[in-house]
ROKOL-544469 format. One record per residue (C-alpha): x, y, z. Coordinates in steps of 0.5 Angstrom, whole numbers, padded with zeros to 4 digits, always signed. Example, Ala and Ser with C-alpha at 12.3 -4.5 7.8 and 13.67 -1.06 7.14 Angstrom:
REM residues 2
+0025-0009+0016
+0027-0002+0014
This chain:
REM residues 217
+0183+0266+0267
+0191+0266+0267
+0196+0266+0263
+0198+0259+0266
+0190+0257+0265
+0190+0258+0258
+0197+0255+0256
+0195+0248+0260
+0187+0249+0256
+0191+0249+0249
+0197+0244+0251
+0192+0239+0253
+0188+0241+0247
+0193+0239+0242
+0195+0234+0245
+0188+0230+0244
+0188+0232+0238
+0196+0228+0237
+0193+0222+0241
+0189+0222+0235
+0193+0223+0229
+0199+0217+0233
+0194+0212+0231
+0195+0215+0223
+0203+0215+0224
+0204+0208+0221
+0204+0205+0215
+0201+0199+0217
+0195+0202+0221
+0194+0206+0215
+0193+0200+0211
+0188+0197+0216
+0184+0203+0215
+0184+0202+0208
+0183+0195+0208
+0178+0196+0213
+0173+0202+0208
+0171+0196+0203
+0168+0193+0209
+0169+0189+0216
+0174+0184+0218
+0176+0179+0223
+0183+0181+0226
+0186+0174+0223
+0183+0177+0216
+0187+0184+0217
+0193+0180+0218
+0192+0176+0212
+0191+0181+0208
+0196+0186+0211
+0202+0181+0211
+0202+0182+0219
+0202+0176+0224
+0196+0176+0228
+0199+0179+0234
+0201+0185+0231
+0194+0186+0227
+0191+0186+0233
+0195+0191+0236
+0194+0196+0231
+0187+0195+0231
+0187+0196+0239
+0190+0203+0238
+0186+0205+0233
+0179+0203+0237
+0182+0206+0243
+0183+0212+0238
+0175+0211+0235
+0177+0210+0229
+0175+0203+0229
+0169+0199+0232
+0168+0191+0233
+0163+0186+0235
+0164+0179+0237
+0160+0173+0233
+0161+0166+0236
+0169+0166+0237
+0172+0172+0232
+0171+0179+0234
+0170+0183+0227
+0172+0190+0226
+0170+0196+0221
+0171+0203+0221
+0167+0208+0226
+0164+0212+0220
+0166+0215+0215
+0171+0220+0218
+0177+0216+0220
+0177+0214+0212
+0177+0222+0211
+0183+0224+0214
+0186+0217+0211
+0183+0221+0203
+0187+0228+0206
+0194+0224+0208
+0194+0220+0201
+0191+0225+0197
+0197+0230+0200
+0202+0225+0199
+0201+0224+0192
+0200+0231+0190
+0207+0233+0194
+0212+0227+0195
+0215+0226+0188
+0217+0219+0191
+0210+0217+0192
+0209+0219+0184
+0216+0217+0182
+0214+0209+0185
+0207+0209+0183
+0208+0211+0176
+0213+0206+0175
+0209+0200+0178
+0203+0201+0173
+0208+0202+0167
+0210+0195+0169
+0203+0193+0170
+0201+0195+0163
+0196+0200+0168
+0198+0207+0167
+0191+0210+0163
+0185+0211+0168
+0179+0213+0168
+0175+0217+0174
+0168+0216+0175
+0165+0222+0174
+0167+0221+0166
+0164+0214+0165
+0160+0215+0159
+0153+0215+0160
+0152+0209+0154
+0152+0202+0155
+0159+0201+0152
+0163+0199+0158
+0163+0194+0163
+0165+0196+0171
+0169+0191+0174
+0169+0189+0181
+0175+0185+0183
+0175+0185+0190
+0174+0179+0195
+0166+0177+0194
+0164+0179+0201
+0167+0187+0199
+0163+0187+0193
+0157+0185+0197
+0159+0190+0203
+0157+0195+0197
+0160+0197+0191
+0158+0201+0185
+0152+0201+0181
+0152+0196+0176
+0158+0193+0177
+0159+0186+0176
+0163+0181+0181
+0170+0177+0179
+0174+0177+0184
+0181+0178+0181
+0182+0170+0184
+0177+0168+0179
+0179+0173+0173
+0182+0168+0169
+0176+0163+0169
+0170+0167+0168
+0175+0171+0162
+0169+0168+0156
+0163+0171+0160
+0165+0178+0160
+0164+0181+0154
+0169+0183+0148
+0164+0189+0145
+0166+0193+0151
+0171+0197+0155
+0172+0193+0161
+0173+0198+0167
+0176+0195+0173
+0177+0197+0180
+0179+0195+0187
+0181+0198+0194
+0184+0204+0191
+0191+0207+0190
+0195+0203+0193
+0191+0195+0192
+0194+0191+0186
+0187+0188+0184
+0186+0192+0179
+0192+0192+0176
+0193+0185+0175
+0186+0186+0173
+0188+0190+0167
+0194+0186+0165
+0190+0179+0165
+0185+0182+0160
+0189+0186+0156
+0194+0179+0155
+0187+0177+0153
+0184+0181+0147
+0180+0185+0151
+0181+0193+0151
+0180+0195+0160
+0182+0201+0163
+0183+0201+0170
+0177+0207+0174
+0182+0211+0179
+0177+0211+0185
+0175+0205+0190
+0167+0205+0192
+0169+0210+0198
+0173+0216+0193
+0166+0216+0188
+0161+0216+0195
+0166+0221+0199
+0165+0226+0191
+0158+0224+0191
+0157+0227+0199
+0161+0233+0198
+0156+0234+0191
């Protein structure tokens, strides 16, 4: 094999990886990956929850599909998209961690937002007390809870939380969780709960983060 053949091999190999990496290169597609980690969605649901037009959401999903990061299935008139295994999320998780650890502007942005929401204090899943002195509250939409949730968690979507406050125990710490670092549902829940006289904290991770950590162990 001559030097030209070896160079061609390297160029094509790196270009293949770069093609996959390109699928992660827009904020919209990263948000879609984060969203689909919580359960499959139609194009229309993705569009609404990411504030994209249906056309743009569909375009991003097609790019992710070509990169083998998502799969789709048809049910009646609807097409549902889901992550293609856990590897797509693992890459997004690594990018997110890198940003949170190495990008000061991102750290400042998140700190400033959570200070405004009163949700700066958080707890990690592995440090949850074993005693039954807390209530774990999943504030994502009901269909995401049904697709998968943390053991023992109650489901009260953030849109319904205010009307269900009387059903929550006042003698326990309410620990809320949602879709992850850049989802605001848990922050909103903490503010509402504290304003209503509850002791409340935010869980630092989402269900995929907890599952990935447990898988590594």
